[in-house]
C-alpha positions as CSV (number, residue, x, y, z in Angstrom):
1,M,165.0,218.0,-76.5
2,N,169.0,217.3,-76.0
3,Y,170.2,216.4,-73.4
4,N,174.3,216.4,-72.3
5,N,175.5,215.1,-68.9
6,S,179.1,215.7,-70.5
7,G,179.6,218.2,-67.5
8,A,178.0,216.3,-64.9
9,R,180.3,214.0,-62.3
10,R,180.4,211.2,-62.9
11,G,180.6,208.3,-59.9
12,K,178.5,207.2,-57.3
13,P,175.4,209.6,-55.9
14,K,176.1,212.1,-53.0
15,R,174.8,210.4,-49.5
16,I,172.6,212.7,-47.7
17,L,172.1,210.9,-44.4
18,D,174.3,207.8,-44.0
19,P,173.3,206.2,-40.4
20,S,176.5,204.4,-40.3
21,A,178.0,207.6,-39.7
22,N,175.7,208.3,-37.0
23,L,175.3,211.7,-38.5
24,A,172.3,213.8,-38.4
25,P,171.9,216.5,-40.4
26,T,171.8,220.4,-38.4
27,A,169.0,221.6,-37.3
28,S,167.9,224.8,-38.9
29,S,167.4,227.9,-37.2
30,T,163.9,228.1,-38.8
31,P,161.5,225.8,-37.6
32,Q,160.5,223.6,-40.7
33,S,156.5,223.0,-41.1
34,P,155.8,219.3,-39.9
35,Y,153.6,218.1,-42.8
36,M,156.2,218.8,-45.6
37,Y,156.9,215.2,-47.4
38,N,160.5,213.5,-46.4
39,Q,161.7,216.0,-44.1
40,Q,163.9,214.6,-41.0
41,M,163.4,216.7,-38.0
42,P,166.2,216.1,-34.5
43,M,164.5,214.1,-32.0
44,N,165.3,216.2,-29.5
45,N,163.9,219.3,-30.7
46,I,160.3,218.2,-31.3
47,P,158.4,220.2,-29.6
48,Q,155.5,218.6,-26.3
49,Q,153.1,220.7,-27.3
50,Q,152.0,222.3,-30.5
51,E,149.3,224.9,-30.5
52,Y,147.1,223.8,-31.9
53,G,145.9,222.1,-28.9
54,F,146.7,218.7,-29.4
55,N,150.0,216.2,-28.6
56,M,152.2,215.1,-31.1
57,P,153.6,211.2,-31.4
58,D,156.6,210.5,-29.4
59,P,159.0,208.4,-32.5
60,S,160.8,207.0,-29.4
61,T,158.1,205.1,-28.3
62,Q,155.6,204.7,-31.4
63,A,157.3,202.9,-33.8
64,Y,154.2,203.6,-36.9
65,G,154.3,207.0,-36.0
66,F,151.0,207.5,-34.2
67,N,149.6,207.3,-30.1
68,P,146.2,206.4,-29.2
69,S,145.8,208.1,-26.9
70,T,145.3,211.3,-28.9
71,I,142.8,208.8,-30.4
72,P,140.0,211.0,-29.7
73,Q,137.4,208.6,-27.3
74,Q,133.9,207.9,-28.5
75,M,131.2,209.9,-27.5
76,P,128.9,208.1,-24.9
77,M,125.1,207.9,-26.8
78,P,123.3,210.2,-25.7
79,M,119.9,208.9,-23.6
80,P,116.3,208.9,-25.3
81,M,114.6,211.7,-23.7
82,Q,111.9,209.7,-21.5
83,Q,108.2,210.3,-22.7
84,P,106.4,212.8,-20.6
85,S,103.8,211.4,-18.0
86,M,100.3,211.5,-18.9
87,Q,99.2,212.9,-15.4
88,Y,99.9,216.0,-14.0
89,N,99.2,218.0,-10.4
90,Q,98.6,221.6,-9.9
91,N,100.9,221.8,-7.4
92,E,104.2,220.5,-8.5
93,P,105.5,220.6,-12.0
94,P,105.0,218.0,-14.9
95,R,107.9,215.6,-14.4
96,I,109.7,213.8,-17.9
97,D,111.8,211.6,-16.0
98,T,109.6,209.2,-15.5
99,F,106.1,207.5,-17.3
100,V,103.2,207.3,-15.1
101,P,100.5,205.0,-17.3
102,T,97.2,206.2,-17.1
103,Q,94.9,204.7,-14.6
104,F,91.7,206.0,-16.1
105,P,90.7,202.1,-17.4
106,T,90.6,200.8,-13.9
107,Q,88.7,203.7,-12.5
108,L,86.1,203.5,-15.4
109,L,85.5,199.6,-14.1
110,A,86.0,200.5,-10.6
111,E,82.4,203.0,-11.1
112,P,79.5,200.9,-9.2
113,I,77.2,201.9,-12.4
114,V,79.8,199.8,-14.7
115,T,80.1,197.3,-12.9
116,N,76.8,196.6,-12.3
117,M,76.2,197.1,-16.6
118,A,79.2,194.4,-16.8
119,L,77.5,191.8,-14.2
120,K,73.9,192.4,-16.4
121,Y,75.5,191.7,-19.3
122,G,77.6,188.7,-17.8
123,D,74.0,187.3,-16.4
124,A,72.0,187.6,-20.1
125,L,75.4,186.0,-21.8
126,V,75.3,183.0,-19.4
127,D,71.3,182.4,-20.0
128,T,71.4,182.8,-23.5
129,G,74.1,179.8,-23.3
130,K,72.0,178.0,-21.2
131,Q,69.2,178.1,-23.4
132,H,71.0,177.3,-26.7
133,L,72.6,174.4,-24.6
134,E,68.8,173.1,-23.6
135,K,68.1,173.0,-27.2
136,Y,70.1,169.7,-27.7
137,V,71.5,168.4,-24.2
138,P,68.7,168.5,-21.2
139,V,71.0,169.5,-18.6
140,T,67.6,170.0,-15.6
141,A,66.8,166.7,-16.7
142,I,70.5,165.0,-16.3
143,K,71.0,166.7,-13.0
144,Y,67.7,164.9,-12.1
145,Y,69.1,161.7,-12.2
146,F,72.6,162.6,-10.6
147,A,70.6,164.0,-8.1
148,V,71.7,160.8,-5.3
149,D,73.3,160.6,-1.7
150,T,75.0,157.6,-0.1
151,D,71.7,156.3,1.6
152,Y,70.2,156.0,-1.9
153,V,72.6,154.1,-3.6
154,F,72.9,151.6,-1.0
155,L,69.1,150.9,-0.7
156,K,68.9,150.9,-4.6
157,L,71.6,148.3,-4.4
158,A,69.7,146.4,-2.1
159,L,66.9,146.8,-4.2
160,L,68.1,145.3,-7.2
161,F,69.7,142.2,-5.4
162,F,66.7,141.5,-3.1
163,P,63.3,143.1,-4.9
164,F,61.0,140.3,-4.0
165,T,59.8,141.9,-0.6
166,H,59.1,145.2,-1.4
167,T,55.6,146.5,-1.7
168,D,55.4,150.0,-3.0
169,W,56.7,150.6,-6.1
170,S,55.1,154.0,-7.0
171,V,56.8,157.1,-7.3
172,K,55.8,160.6,-5.6
173,Y,55.5,163.5,-7.2
174,E,55.8,166.8,-5.7
175,Q,53.2,169.6,-7.7
176,D,53.6,167.4,-10.9
177,V,57.1,166.6,-10.6
178,P,58.3,163.3,-9.1
179,L,60.8,163.5,-6.4
180,Q,64.5,163.4,-7.3
181,P,65.8,160.1,-6.1
182,R,67.7,160.8,-3.1
183,Y,64.2,161.4,-1.4
184,E,62.4,158.6,-3.7
185,K,64.2,155.5,-3.9
186,N,61.8,153.9,-6.6
187,A,62.9,156.9,-8.7
188,P,65.5,156.3,-11.4
189,D,68.5,157.1,-11.7
190,M,72.0,157.4,-13.6
191,Y,74.3,157.7,-11.0
192,I,74.6,153.9,-10.4
193,P,74.5,153.0,-14.3
194,T,77.5,155.3,-14.5
195,M,79.4,153.9,-12.0
196,A,78.9,150.6,-12.7
197,F,79.5,150.9,-16.3
198,L,82.8,151.6,-15.5
199,T,83.6,149.4,-12.9
200,Y,82.6,146.6,-15.8
201,V,85.4,147.8,-17.8
202,V,87.8,147.9,-14.7
203,M,86.9,144.4,-13.9
204,A,86.9,143.4,-17.6
205,G,91.1,144.8,-17.2
206,L,91.5,142.7,-14.5
207,L,90.2,139.3,-15.6
208,L,91.8,139.6,-18.3
209,G,95.0,140.2,-16.9
210,T,95.0,136.9,-14.8
211,Q,94.4,135.9,-18.1
212,E,97.6,137.0,-19.4
213,R,95.1,138.5,-22.2
214,F,95.3,142.2,-21.4
215,S,96.5,144.9,-23.5
216,P,95.3,148.5,-23.8
217,E,93.9,147.9,-27.3
218,Q,91.7,144.9,-25.6
219,L,90.3,147.4,-23.1
220,G,89.1,149.6,-25.7
221,I,87.4,147.2,-27.2
222,V,85.6,146.0,-24.4
223,A,84.7,149.5,-23.4
224,S,83.8,150.7,-26.8
225,S,81.5,147.6,-27.9
226,A,79.9,147.9,-24.2
227,L,78.6,151.3,-25.2
228,A,77.7,150.4,-28.1
229,W,75.7,148.0,-27.3
230,S,73.5,149.9,-25.0
231,V,73.1,152.5,-27.6
232,L,71.5,149.6,-29.8
233,E,69.4,148.5,-26.8
234,L,68.0,151.8,-25.9
235,V,67.2,152.5,-30.4
236,I,65.5,149.2,-30.2
237,H,63.2,149.9,-27.2
238,T,62.4,153.6,-28.6
239,V,61.5,151.8,-32.2
240,T,59.4,149.3,-30.6
241,L,57.7,152.0,-28.5
242,Y,56.7,153.9,-31.8
243,T,56.5,150.9,-33.4
244,M,53.6,149.6,-31.0
245,N,52.1,152.7,-30.7
246,L,52.6,153.0,-27.4
247,D,51.8,156.0,-25.6
248,T,53.6,156.1,-21.8
249,S,55.4,158.3,-19.5
250,L,59.0,156.4,-19.9
251,R,61.4,159.0,-21.1
252,T,64.7,158.1,-22.8
253,L,66.8,158.7,-19.8
254,D,64.3,156.5,-17.8
255,L,65.1,153.6,-20.2
256,L,68.5,154.7,-20.3
257,A,68.5,154.4,-16.1
258,Y,66.7,151.0,-16.1
259,C,68.7,149.0,-18.8
260,G,71.6,150.6,-17.1
261,Y,71.0,148.6,-14.2
262,K,72.2,144.9,-15.6
263,Y,76.1,146.4,-15.1
264,V,75.6,145.4,-11.2
265,G,74.6,142.2,-11.9
266,I,77.2,141.6,-14.3
267,N,80.1,143.2,-12.1
268,A,78.8,140.8,-9.1
269,A,78.8,137.8,-11.3
270,L,82.7,138.7,-12.5
271,L,83.8,139.1,-9.0
272,L,82.5,135.9,-8.0
273,S,84.0,134.3,-11.2
274,L,87.8,135.0,-9.5
275,L,87.0,132.9,-6.6
276,L,84.1,130.4,-8.2
277,G,85.2,130.6,-11.6
278,R,82.5,129.3,-14.3
279,L,79.8,128.0,-11.5
280,G,80.1,131.2,-9.7
281,Y,79.5,133.4,-13.1
282,Y,76.1,131.3,-14.1
283,I,75.0,131.2,-10.7
284,V,75.0,135.2,-9.8
285,I,74.3,135.5,-13.4
286,G,71.1,133.2,-12.8
287,Y,69.9,134.9,-10.0
288,F,70.4,138.4,-11.3
289,S,68.6,138.0,-14.0
290,I,65.3,137.2,-12.1
291,S,65.9,139.7,-9.7
292,L,66.2,142.7,-12.3
293,A,63.5,141.4,-14.4
294,F,61.3,141.1,-11.3
295,F,62.5,144.8,-10.4
296,L,62.0,145.9,-14.2
297,I,58.4,144.4,-14.5
298,R,56.8,146.2,-11.2
299,S,59.2,149.1,-11.8
300,L,57.8,149.8,-15.5
301,K,54.1,149.3,-14.9
302,L,53.4,152.3,-13.2
303,R,55.4,154.1,-15.9
304,V,53.7,152.1,-19.3
305,I,50.5,151.0,-17.2
306,P,49.4,153.6,-15.3
307,E,46.3,152.4,-12.6
308,G,43.1,153.9,-13.6
309,H,43.6,155.6,-16.3
310,S,40.7,155.9,-18.7
311,T,41.8,156.4,-21.9
312,Y,44.1,152.8,-22.3
313,T,41.9,150.1,-23.3
314,A,42.6,146.3,-22.7
315,I,44.4,146.0,-26.2
316,G,46.6,148.5,-25.7
317,N,47.4,147.1,-22.4
318,K,48.1,143.9,-23.7
319,R,50.8,146.0,-25.7
320,R,52.3,147.5,-22.7
321,L,52.2,143.9,-21.4
322,Y,54.6,142.4,-24.1
323,F,57.0,145.4,-24.2
324,I,57.5,145.3,-20.6
325,L,58.4,141.2,-20.9
326,F,60.4,142.2,-23.8
327,V,62.7,144.7,-21.9
328,A,63.0,142.3,-18.8
329,A,64.3,139.2,-21.1
330,L,66.5,141.3,-23.4
331,Q,68.5,142.3,-20.0
332,S,69.4,138.8,-19.5
333,V,70.4,138.6,-22.7
334,F,73.1,141.2,-23.0
335,M,74.0,140.5,-19.5
336,W,75.6,137.3,-20.6
337,W,76.7,138.6,-24.0
338,L,78.5,141.6,-22.6
339,S,80.4,139.5,-19.8
340,Y,80.8,135.0,-20.8
341,H,84.0,136.1,-23.0
342,L,86.2,137.7,-19.8
343,V,85.2,134.0,-18.0
344,E,87.5,131.2,-18.6
């Protein structure tokens, strides 16, 4: 293809619009389409309202050729339709603006038949649980040993310290069942031994504090060692009864109660040691060892060697007497062993 530009006019190309000359092209009588490329329209001839139903941007106020007001606003999100109610009234049409939960479970539980069935089922579960618990823990027997009152506690403590004037050591029965400790002061209990054991731990902490030897670890050692020695003592007495082949009316909780009374004398000895030192401690330990031994011999005699029982022979009674003396003597040994290291 041959290109010949000899006929073309040389020089600068003709400028269509010179801004420095403040000239504008003459508007055509026929309106031109605003969508034609690279077309300029006079600013004073821009129609304000088009027939298409939207406003054209004003070039004098918009630098970039668009008007934010012409941007369609975001439509609000429609509200979710609520679930209609499950309850309907025959007199009014169903409403779908609110949701009322059904009251069927509440109405069902309010029925007398259902309530009675639930109560019976709960009682059956409780009875079954008690039966399973009784196989491992004698709850009823433990409740018997804690059936005490204030009068019994004072009378029992006085009997432990001054048993020499007491004459009637028998335990009364009602329909082959021994009376509760609150009605019979000769009956063994677990309340006084338990409270005496806890008081012993507190007294040990007090004495260790006055001697500047207190620490939580030391207090835990005292409590755990005393508990271990009590369990060991109970095992020794049980094995002794089995080895000697002694048939007695003593129970395991009876032995635990009788052996727990020694903590009463230990607390009294530790308390007096704060005032009189070692002298007061040994005075109380010696006296309470004698009184506790007398108390145990008279109390255990009726439980180990019942009067008027035809099956017990003389040889068997001698073994039972040895067992009673062994229990009484062992209490003074444990009293000294559990308390001597707490006194300076």
